[in-house]
N, C-alpha and C positions, 0 to 999 in steps of 0.2 A: 567532570565530563568537559570536554572541548567542546567548542562550538563547530559546526558543521563544516564553516568554514576556514577553521583552524585545522581539520583534519586531513594531512594531504600526505604524500610518498614520495621521496626523492627517487627518480630513479636515469638512467643515464642519458634520456632525451628529455632531463629536464623534471617538473613537478608533476605528480601524477593525480589529477583531482578523482574526488569520491565516484564519480561519474564513470570516468575510466576503468576506475578498479572494478566495475562491475560488466563490463562489456570486452567483447574481444578475447584474443589468449591470454593478455596481459591478468585476466580475473585468475586465470589458475593457476599463474604462480605468485603474484604477488600476497602477501597477506592483507587480509580484507578486516577491517576492523568488526566487531559486533553490532555494532549499530547499523552497520550498512549490509554485513551479511545476513541479517535480520531478515529481507526482504527477499530472502531465498526460500523463506519458511512459508509459504503459499497456502490457503485453504484447502482441501480437499476437494476434489472432484462434487463428491454428494453432497456437501454440505454450501459448494458455491452456487450450485444449482438450484439448491432452496431458496438461497439468498438472492437469486438474481431472478428467481418467478415471484419472489414475494415484493422487490424493488420495481420490479416491471409495473407493478399495479399502482405506484406512485410517481410514475415518470411527470415530469413538471409539462404544463402545455406548451405545443410549438406556437410559434411567432402566427402562423396561418388562424389556431384553433382560438388562440387570444384574441386576433384581431375580429374574429365572426364572432365571439363571446359578446367584447364590446358593440360592435355593429350591430348584434341583437337588442343588448341592453339598450343604445340611442334609439333604435325605432319605438322599441318599449315605451320610452320614456317621453317621444317625439308624438307617440299615438295618445296622450294623456292616461296612459295607465299606471304612471307613478313609478319611481326609480328606487326600487328597493335591493338594495347591494346583496348580493349573494353571500355566502359562509364561504371564506378562503378553504378549500378544499388541501387537506396534508398531501404535499409533494417531498421527496427526495431536496435537500440543499446540496450544493454542488461548489468545489473552488476550495483552495488550500487557505484564503484567507475568511471566508463564507465559514466552514468547517473546524478552523481554528477559534473562533470569537464564540463559536456553539459549545464547543470542548471548554472554553474557558468559564463561559457562563454555566456551566454544567446542564445544557439544554440538548445536548444531542444523546440519543438513547441507543445509537451502535454507529461506529465510524468504519466504512471500507475504505483502505487504502490500496491502488496501482502498486505492483511488482517493480513496474518496469520506468519509472519515473526518469527523467534525464534533463535536468540534474537532478540527481536525486536531495542534493541539498535543500531541496524545496520540500520535503517531504521526512526527511531524516529525523526531525524532532517531535514528529507525530506520535507515534508507539509511547515516548515516554511521557507527553504530557497528558494522551489519555490516560496512561496508569495512572499519574500525580492524580488527575481530577477523577477517578473512580469509574470513566468511561469507556465501556468494550469496545474494542477494536478488532480487526482482523486484515488481512493483507492479500488480495487476489491476483491472478494472471490477468493481466491485461488491462491498459488504460483507455484500451478502443472499446473494451465491455462496458466499462464505466462510461464511456463519450455515449455511447448508442442510449444508455438508459437518461443520457441529460441534454440528447440533440446536438451534441459533439461531436468533434471527431475523438479527441481524446481527452481523458477527465482525471487530474491528479486522486481526488477523494472525493467520498461520497457520505451524507450522514442522515440517517431516520432522527425525524425531530417528534413529528406527532402522525399518529397511524389508527385507524378506523378500529372500531371496538372488535371487528368481528377478525381482524388480524394479531389483537393482542396476544393470542396463544402462539400461533405460528412464530409471532418476533422473540418472545420469551425462550422458546424452546432454542432458535438459532443464537440468542444471545446467551444462553446456559452452556451452549457446544462452545463456542467463541471463547467466551470467558477464559473457559478450563484450557484452552488451547493457546492464548496470545495472554491476558494480562496474568494468569494464574502461573503461565511460566516465564515472563518477564526476565526474573534472574537468571534463571536456566539458559534461557537464548542467550542474553548475553553474556554467557561465560564463553560462548563457541567463537572463534575467527573463522576464516573461510579463506577458499582459495590456497596458497603456498605449496599447490602442486607441481614438481617438478615435470619439465618436457621430455621427450624420449631420448636426446642428446644429453641430457642431463643425468636420466639415470644410467645411461649407457657407460657414461664418463665415471661417474661414483663406482659403479659396478667395476670397470677397468683397474679403478684405482684401491678397492678394495681386495679383488683377486691377487694385482701386486704386491700389496701388503701382505696377504696372506702367504705367498711365494716365498716372500722376503723371508719372513717370519718361520717359516718351516725350514729355508735354508738356514738360519741362524741356530736354529735347535735341534740341527744337525738331518 
């Protein structure tokens, strides 16, 4: 398989990058490779709602919350009550570099990828990597939705690493549904190209040519 940066398609205006194949009118008439077209296969609404509801429990702390926690710890230490470090609570891990490392080390329990990343080269390799390492992955609509989970404007991908015991059943059900829809269907999804839809002018021109050819053929036949 070619690397993400090797996949491009020439047009009259110059090279068309992967990101361009997925937005604007060009995404309709250009043939979009399966590796790019897979990002149109977003998770269904019901499962997405359940996933985001679970993910919301594992949002990382904000800068203000971290500041307050450290301040309270410092005050406690200054009062002579001792400095007992608290156990780090499980949170979502975010960012393409962090998530990639977690997947490579098989430490991610579930990877969630946004469908509208630009440039798409940033995440185009991730589904294949997840499948290779046996890590469940899914694609959901909206990088802004993932961003809200981790207190950012947008986010490419997040991963569950550790969760509390009371949520293991809920995560297991999600993983089962997601694995069926994505990991198990990986080969099927990668057989389908996207785009290649003709515009109205092209459709009309082809219809006109076919009509002329039909008339010419009927004239020859008598």
